[in-house]
N, C-alpha and C positions, 0 to 999 in steps of 0.2 A: 598534437602533444600526446606522447605515448604514455607516460606515468604521471599521476597525481597523489601526492601524498597530504594527506589532512589530518593536522593536529589542532583537536580542541583544546583550548586553556580557559580557566579561571583562577586567577592569584596563583599564577605559577612562575612570579619572578625568583623564587629561588632556584629553579631549574633551565635558568638561561645559560650557566656555564655547561651544566651537561647535554642540553642540546648543541650547543656549540660543537663539543669536542666529541660527543658521540655521533650523533645524527648526521652531519653534515658530511664526515668522511665517507659515510655509506652512500649519501646523495651522489656523491662524487664519482663514487665506483659505478651506481648506476648508470650515471649520466656518460660512462664511456660508451654504451651503446646505444642509449635511448634520451629522447628530451624529456626533463623531469621537470616538474613543480612542484612546489612545497607551500603549503596554505595553511597559515596560521588563524585560528576563528579564536579570538578573543570575546570570552563571553559574558562580557562587562565587568571584568576585575576591576577591584578596588585598592590592589595593591603595588601598582606603576607596572602590572606586567605588560601592556599596549607599548607604553613608551620604551620601557626595556628591551622588548624584543626587536619593535621595529628601530631602535636604536644600533643595538647590536648586532644583529643580523644583518642589516643593510651594510654594514661596512666588512661583511665577511666576503671577501672574493670568490665569485662564482665563475663556473666554467660557461662559453657562450648559450648551452643547452640546458642550464638550470636556471629556473625563475622562482621567484618568493612572490607570493601574495600573502596580503594582512586583510584580514576581515574583521570587523569589529560591531558588537551589540552593543548598545548604551546602557542597558543594563543586565542583569543576568537574567537568562530565560530558560538556561538547563541545557543539559549534553546533549539530548535528542536534536532542541534546534541548533546546538552548534553545529551536530552531524549535519542537519538538514542544510544548513548555510554553506557548509564547506562543499558539500557532494554538488550543489548546485553551483558555485565558485569553480569545481574541477572543470578541465577542459581533457583531463586523460581518457585514453581507452580503458585503461584499468585504474582503480581508485584504491589508494591503501588508506585506511585510516588508525591511528595507534594513538596511544597517551601520550600525554607531554613529561609524565611523570617518572618513564623509564620500567614502567612495571614488567613489561615486556621489551626488551631489548631492542635497541635500534638496528642491530649489526644482524638481525634475524629476518629483516625485510627482503632481503634476497632470498633466503630460504623458504620464506611465505609464499614467495611469489611462483617459487619452482612447483609449488603444488596446483597453481592455477591451471592446469592442463586443459588443453581444449575441450573436453566434455565436462569441465566444471565453471560453475557462474561465481560462486563465492568460496573463499577459503576461510576459516576462522582459526584463530589461534585456540587450542584446546588444552588446557591444563590439567582437565579432569579425564582427559584420555589415559587408557591405562599405561601408555607409554610418554605421559606428559608427567607434571610434577610443580608443587607449591616449595615456596621457599620464604620464609619468615613472616608470613601474611596473616595479620590478624585472625582470630579466629570468629568475631563475629562477623568479619568480612566474609568468610567462608561459609557461614551458616546461611548467608544470603545469598549467595552466588551460586553454592553448591546446591543448595535446598530448591533455588527457582529451577536451575539447570537438569535436576532430577525429575522435576514435574512435567518440564516441557518435553523430556526425552518420550515420557508417558504420552503426551498429548499431539506431539508433533511427529518427533522421527526417534525413532530408540538408537540408531547406530550413529548419533550425534549426541556428544558428550558433554559440549560446553555450549551454553546458549548465550552467555551474560558478557562475554570477550569483546573489547573496540577495537583491537587488535585484529583487522581483516582485511583482505583483497577483494573487490568487486569490478565485474566487467561493469561497462559504460552503460548497458542496457538494463541492467539491475538499478543502478542510482536513478535511470530515467524511467523506470516504470513501475515500482514498488513504492506504493504508498505508506506512511508509517507517521501517525500523529502526537505520538508523546514526546513533549518537551524535554522530559525529565531523563534518569538512567536507563528506564523502559526502552528510549529509543532505539537504541542497537538490537537487542533483540527482537521487539515488533519488526524491525526491518526484515530482519532474516529470517523469524516467523511466517511473515507475510511474503517473502521470496519464496520458500517452501510450498506453502499452499498453493502459488502462484505455479509452482512447477519448476521452478529455476533448481539446478544442482549443488550442493553444499559440500565440500571436502572439508575434513579437519587436518590442522597442522600441529601434532602433538609437541609442546615446549612448556618452558617453567613459567610460571606467575612468580614475580618476585613480589616483595614488599617496597613500598617507595621510599626512597633516602630522604629527600626534601620534602618540606609542605605536608599538609593532611587531608586526609582523602575528603573530597566535598558530598559524598553519598550520604542522605537522610534516611536512616535505615526504616524506620518505621514508615515513612512514604512511599522508600521504594518498594518495601515488602505489600503494602497495600495496592499500588500499580500493578505489580506483577499476578496479582492475585486476581485483579478485575479484568486484566488481559488474560489472563488463564481460562476465564470462564468465556471469554469471547472466541477462544480459540476452538471450544469445543462448539460452538455455533456454526451454521453454514457460513462459507465466504459470501461477502455481499458485494455487488459493482460499486464502484469507483462514485464520489461525489459528495459535496456537501450538502447537508438534508437540514435547512433549517424553520423553524417555527417560531411565533411570538406568543403573547397571550393570550390568541383567539385558535380557533380551531386549522386555520389555513397552515398549509406546509408547500413550502418551496424548495426549488434546487439551484443552488446559487452556482452559475457556469457562466464563463465568457462575461464577467464582472455585471453580470444581471441576475435578479430571482425571477424564477419563472413558477408559477403556480403549478400545483396538480389540482386541477378541478375537481377530480373523484378519487377515493380510494383504490378503483380499479385502476386509473390510469398510473395511480403511484406502483401499483402491486406489478403491473405488466412490465414495468423495467427491471423488474427484479429487486428492488428495495425492500428492507425490512424496517419495521417502525423502530426498533431499538436502535437505529440510526440516526434518527433523527435528533438535533441538537437544538434546546431551546435558548433562545436569543433575546435581549431586549427589543421592545416595540421601538425605541430610540433607532438602534443599530439598523434596523429591517428597514425604517423609514429612509437610512440614507444610503438604501441601495436602489440603483437604476432598475426598472420594471421591465422583464421581458416579455415574450408571448407564452401565453400558457401551455403548461407540457399537454402533449395528445399521448393515445395508445400507441404502443410501439408496433411497428410491423409486425405482423405474422401473430398478433394477440387473437386468441380463441375466446368470445363472449358470449353469455347468452342471457336472457331475461324471462319474464313470466309466461312467454309463450313456447319457453323451451328450443326454442329454433336456435343454432348455433352458426354464430358469422365470424370470418375471417377478417381482421382489420387491416388495411392496405389502404394506402396513400390518403388517409383521412374516412374513407369510406367504411361501411360493413358491410362484407359480401356474403350474403345466405349461404351456409352450405347445403346441397340440395336434398340430402339425405346420410342416415346413419352408415349406407354403404359405401358414399363416397369419402363419408368423412375417415373411417376405417380403412377404406380401400387407399387413401394418403399417406395412411401411416401414422396419424394424428391420437392423440391419448385424451380419454375423457377427463383425465384429473387435470390437465391444464386447461380446462375451460374456465373463466374465471364470470361469474354470476353478477352482475351488475344492476342497477336500479333501472326503472323504465325510463326514468327521464333522462340518465347518460346514455341509455341507448336509442332513445329517440333524436338527441343530439347529433349522431352521426348518420351521414347523410346513405342512403342504401344504394350499393353498387350492383355489378352485375352478379349473377348465381353462379357458383364453382358448381359445377354438374361434370365433369372430366376427371379422369386420372391420368390425364398424359402429362399436364403441367403442374408444378405446385406455382403458388402465388408468390410476389415478393415477400420478404420477411422471412420465408421457409430457412429451416438448418438442415442441409442435406449432407452426407457422405454415403460412400456404397461400401460393400459387405467387404471388399478386399481393402480398403483402405482408410486409414483411421483421420485421414484430413477431413475437416469438417467445413462446408460450405455455406454463406448467407447469401440468399438471394436477393438482388438488390437490383430495380431497373432492368430486370431480365438477365442479369449477369450473375454469374457465379462469382463469390468473392471468397478466398480462402483465410482462413485461420490459421498461420502457419505455426502459432503456440498456443498452449495451454492457457498461459496468461492472458493472452490477447482476447479468448474464447470467454474467461470467466471474468474479464476486467469489464464486460458489458451486461453482467447479470444472466448471462445464458447457463441454463444447466444442460446437464447430458439428457434427460428425459424429453427436451424439446427437439432432440436432433432425430430425423427420418432417415432410416437406411434405405436407398432407392437404387434401382441397377444403372448399371454403366450408360445404358442407352440413355436413360432419362438426363443423366450429369451432362452427355454430350450435346443437349440441347441448348443448353446455356453457356455463351461465350464467356472466358473467365478474364474476371475485373481484376482490380488489384487489390492487394492482400489487405484483409481488415488489421490495422494496428491496436494495439492496447489503449485503451481509452485512459486518458492523462488523468492523475487524481488531481485532486484540488491542490493537496499540498505540493506536488510534484510541479503544477503550471504557476502557481501563483506566492508560493512560500508558506510561511506560518501564518495563521490568521489570529494577529496580535489585538486587531480590533475588536474581535468579538467578545462581548460580556455575556456569559453564562448565568442564567437567572436562576438562584438560590432557593425562591421559593414556588416552584412550579407545581401544578396542579398534580393532585396523586391521580392517577387510573389504574382501572383493575389490570392485576399481573397477568400476563397471559400464560405462564408458565412457570415451573418451578426454579428453570434458567434465570429468568428473569427475577424473581424472589430474591435468589443468592445473588444475582448483581446488584442489587439494591441494598443488601447489607454492607456493600463494599464500596459505595455511593454516598454522598452528601446531597445528593439531588434525586427525587424519584426519576426513575426510568420511563422515558415517554413511549405509550404504547398506543397504536393504532387510534390516531385523530378522528373525531366526526370530520365530514367535510359536507 
């Protein structure tokens, strides 16, 4: 499949004729040179949209290389959830998302796609670009959309003028790799911001935003403003690795992965994976009890730890390997600020391995590069595995401060293994977490900084900060 067009719909029965007369001629034009699928996602409509769409569109004669798909949410879950469902159902190498109400003209899809050059990963419609425009759009909608985009320009990337448009084209890898959690109107913005933070390239297509002709807008102004404000605060905070972190009524924190909850036995283990306390989601004990239990989490390979005796250890294959001296430590290019101090009982739980007393080779878990090449490698089982993209590196919670620059001679000692692929997000692998019940009466913990205090102003539930272990 070459091209997928995803169209979220909610109570859009009045737009059946518009889609028939304006969308399908464009689809048939595109299908002359490639296979095209059109995916309609009915987000729990209550006006007969599902029946109207499936009945009307299935009766339209389609060329052999045009496929129609219909996805349905039993209840209204929001635009973000509909986008996520559509992206998951899409099989195209390129995916276009667009509004069902024609606020961006369907006839402009080919032009939008022309901006997706080989060096671009996302193209977004941009009415706020100097060459774009607005036609008959209510002022209250512009206050939200223009105001939010102006703030995102400051926080993310100044040369992008519009962050709130649904009308976009994505490469397949973006849809597969970039996580976004919002189920509401924030979803599309969150997807693009996270893609930018992961190193993907965004181009703008200057165009005109029109007022919808049929039906009414589904955006809830106050709720959408609040969600944007909360997310804008997150944008200024560091990027954290993928994964769903869960906590019940006690202090235990779990990573939910591969349909199992895995306990972090200590704060040191939690921090070694690059996670942050404000990623933790409080859920009901009943929900946690329903999840299968996996093996406890362990320190990530290459974690530097120390205890009361000030000896610094390198964690490798479940063992703590003492580093012989400060000269060896610094000679290996390691940094003191990357050393985690852990309680004696945590350190004692690790078996002691062979001493690190040589500068010739780095142990497994090391992140290496050479001065003449920006490619970063992770050592695993004696092999060097390259990170071919920035997003692959960041998705595992690594930081650039952990990377050691070595000479080309040492790098040649390690055979090259397979590239490290981006860690999949919870949402990307398993879909939206509809079964999680967020607890509204979580215990208040001391706020770590001003940023978390501001976050709490926009949140009905207290932000979870550093649980005890």
